[in-house]
ROMI-29881 format. One record per residue: x, y, z of N, C-alpha, C in turn. Coordinates in nm, 2 decimals. Example, Ala and Ser with C-alpha at 12.3 -4.5 7.8 and 13.67 -1.06 7.14 Angstrom:
      nX      nY      nZ     caX     caY     caZ      cX      cY      cZ
    1.32   -0.57    0.78    1.23   -0.45    0.78    1.32   -0.33    0.78
    1.28   -0.22    0.71    1.37   -0.11    0.71    1.29    0.00    0.79
% end
This chain:
      nX      nY      nZ     caX     caY     caZ      cX      cY      cZ
    1.13   -1.12   -1.31    1.08   -0.99   -1.30    0.96   -0.95   -1.34
    0.86   -0.88   -1.27    0.72   -0.85   -1.32    0.71   -0.68   -1.28
    0.60   -0.65   -1.31    0.56   -0.53   -1.29    0.52   -0.48   -1.16
    0.55   -0.38   -1.10    0.52   -0.34   -0.97    0.36   -0.31   -0.98
    0.26   -0.32   -0.92    0.12   -0.29   -0.95    0.10   -0.14   -0.91
    0.20   -0.10   -0.86    0.18    0.04   -0.79    0.24    0.15   -0.88
    0.38    0.13   -0.91    0.44    0.23   -0.98    0.47    0.19   -1.13
    0.46    0.06   -1.18    0.47   -0.02   -1.28    0.59   -0.05   -1.33
    0.70   -0.02   -1.23    0.85   -0.06   -1.26    0.85   -0.21   -1.29
    0.94   -0.24   -1.39    0.96   -0.38   -1.40    1.08   -0.43   -1.31
    1.06   -0.50   -1.19    1.16   -0.52   -1.09    1.09   -0.63   -1.02
    1.17   -0.68   -0.93    1.13   -0.79   -0.84    1.00   -0.74   -0.76
    0.91   -0.82   -0.76    0.79   -0.77   -0.66    0.75   -0.89   -0.57
    0.67   -0.87   -0.47    0.61   -0.97   -0.40    0.50   -0.93   -0.33
    0.40   -1.00   -0.29    0.28   -0.99   -0.24    0.31   -0.95   -0.09
    0.24   -0.82   -0.05    0.28   -0.73    0.07    0.15   -0.79    0.17
    0.19   -0.78    0.31    0.11   -0.83    0.42    0.04   -0.68    0.47
   -0.03   -0.62    0.40   -0.10   -0.51    0.47   -0.26   -0.56    0.50
   -0.31   -0.50    0.60   -0.46   -0.54    0.65   -0.55   -0.50    0.54
   -0.65   -0.56    0.55   -0.77   -0.50    0.47   -0.80   -0.35    0.50
   -0.80   -0.32    0.63   -0.80   -0.18    0.69   -0.69   -0.08    0.63
   -0.57   -0.13    0.61   -0.47   -0.05    0.57   -0.49   -0.03    0.44
   -0.52   -0.13    0.37   -0.53   -0.12    0.21   -0.65    0.00    0.18
   -0.75   -0.03    0.26   -0.87    0.06    0.24   -0.84    0.21    0.26
   -0.75    0.24    0.38   -0.71    0.36    0.38   -0.63    0.41    0.30
   -0.54    0.35    0.25   -0.44    0.38    0.14   -0.53    0.43    0.01
   -0.63    0.37   -0.02   -0.72    0.38   -0.13   -0.78    0.52   -0.10
   -0.86    0.51    0.02   -0.93    0.63    0.05   -0.83    0.75    0.05
   -0.72    0.75    0.11   -0.63    0.87    0.10   -0.58    0.92   -0.04
   -0.59    0.82   -0.15   -0.54    0.84   -0.27   -0.40    0.81   -0.31
   -0.36    0.71   -0.20   -0.23    0.68   -0.22   -0.21    0.56   -0.31
   -0.31    0.46   -0.32   -0.30    0.35   -0.43   -0.45    0.36   -0.49
   -0.44    0.29   -0.63   -0.56    0.27   -0.68   -0.63    0.14   -0.62
   -0.76    0.13   -0.61   -0.83    0.00   -0.54   -0.78   -0.13   -0.63
   -0.72   -0.11   -0.76   -0.68   -0.24   -0.84   -0.56   -0.27   -0.78
   -0.52   -0.21   -0.70   -0.37   -0.21   -0.63   -0.38   -0.31   -0.52
   -0.49   -0.30   -0.46   -0.52   -0.39   -0.33   -0.47   -0.52   -0.33
   -0.39   -0.57   -0.24   -0.33   -0.72   -0.23   -0.26   -0.75   -0.34
   -0.22   -0.67   -0.43   -0.11   -0.70   -0.56    0.03   -0.71   -0.50
    0.12   -0.75   -0.59    0.26   -0.76   -0.56    0.31   -0.60   -0.59
    0.41   -0.56   -0.49    0.45   -0.44   -0.50    0.62   -0.45   -0.52
    0.68   -0.36   -0.55    0.83   -0.35   -0.54    0.86   -0.33   -0.40
    0.98   -0.34   -0.37    1.04   -0.29   -0.25    1.03   -0.13   -0.21
    1.06   -0.05   -0.31    1.05    0.09   -0.29    0.89    0.13   -0.24
    0.82    0.08   -0.34    0.67    0.13   -0.31    0.61    0.07   -0.17
    0.69   -0.05   -0.13    0.62   -0.12    0.01    0.68   -0.03    0.12
    0.80    0.02    0.09    0.87    0.11    0.20    0.78    0.23    0.20
    0.75    0.29    0.08    0.68    0.43    0.10    0.54    0.42    0.15
    0.47    0.31    0.10    0.32    0.29    0.16    0.34    0.26    0.30
    0.43    0.19    0.35    0.45    0.17    0.50    0.46    0.28    0.57
    0.56    0.38    0.54    0.59    0.49    0.61    0.46    0.58    0.58
    0.40    0.59    0.49    0.24    0.65    0.51    0.17    0.61    0.60
    0.14    0.49    0.62    0.06    0.42    0.74    0.11    0.45    0.86
    0.23    0.45    0.88    0.31    0.49    1.01    0.28    0.65    1.03
    0.31    0.72    0.93    0.29    0.86    0.98    0.15    0.90    1.00
    0.05    0.82    0.93   -0.09    0.86    0.96   -0.16    0.77    1.03
   -0.10    0.70    1.13   -0.13    0.60    1.24   -0.26    0.68    1.31
   -0.26    0.79    1.35   -0.36    0.85    1.43   -0.47    0.86    1.34
   -0.49    0.87    1.20   -0.61    0.86    1.12   -0.66    0.71    1.11
   -0.56    0.62    1.11   -0.62    0.48    1.10   -0.69    0.46    1.23
   -0.63    0.49    1.35   -0.72    0.47    1.47   -0.83    0.55    1.47
   -0.87    0.66    1.42   -0.99    0.71    1.42   -1.09    0.64    1.33
   -1.03    0.60    1.22   -1.11    0.51    1.12   -1.15    0.39    1.20
   -1.09    0.32    1.29   -1.11    0.21    1.34   -1.23    0.23    1.46
   -1.24    0.32    1.52   -1.34    0.37    1.61   -1.48    0.37    1.54
% end
C-alpha cells in the first residue's frame, strides 16, 4: 500500500492514463495540484477526476481549439 498523491489515503494506488491535456485541465480548474500530474492515484480519486473530465468535456474541447 502507498499514499494516493491526490487525497493522501494509504490505499492501493496505480498510475492513471490521463492525457497531458487532461492533467493540465485538472490543474487549471484547481481539481489537482501540479505535483499530482502523472502520479499514482487511488480508485476513488481516479473515478472522481474521470467524472469531472467527462462532465466538463465541452471545456476540454474549447481548450483544444
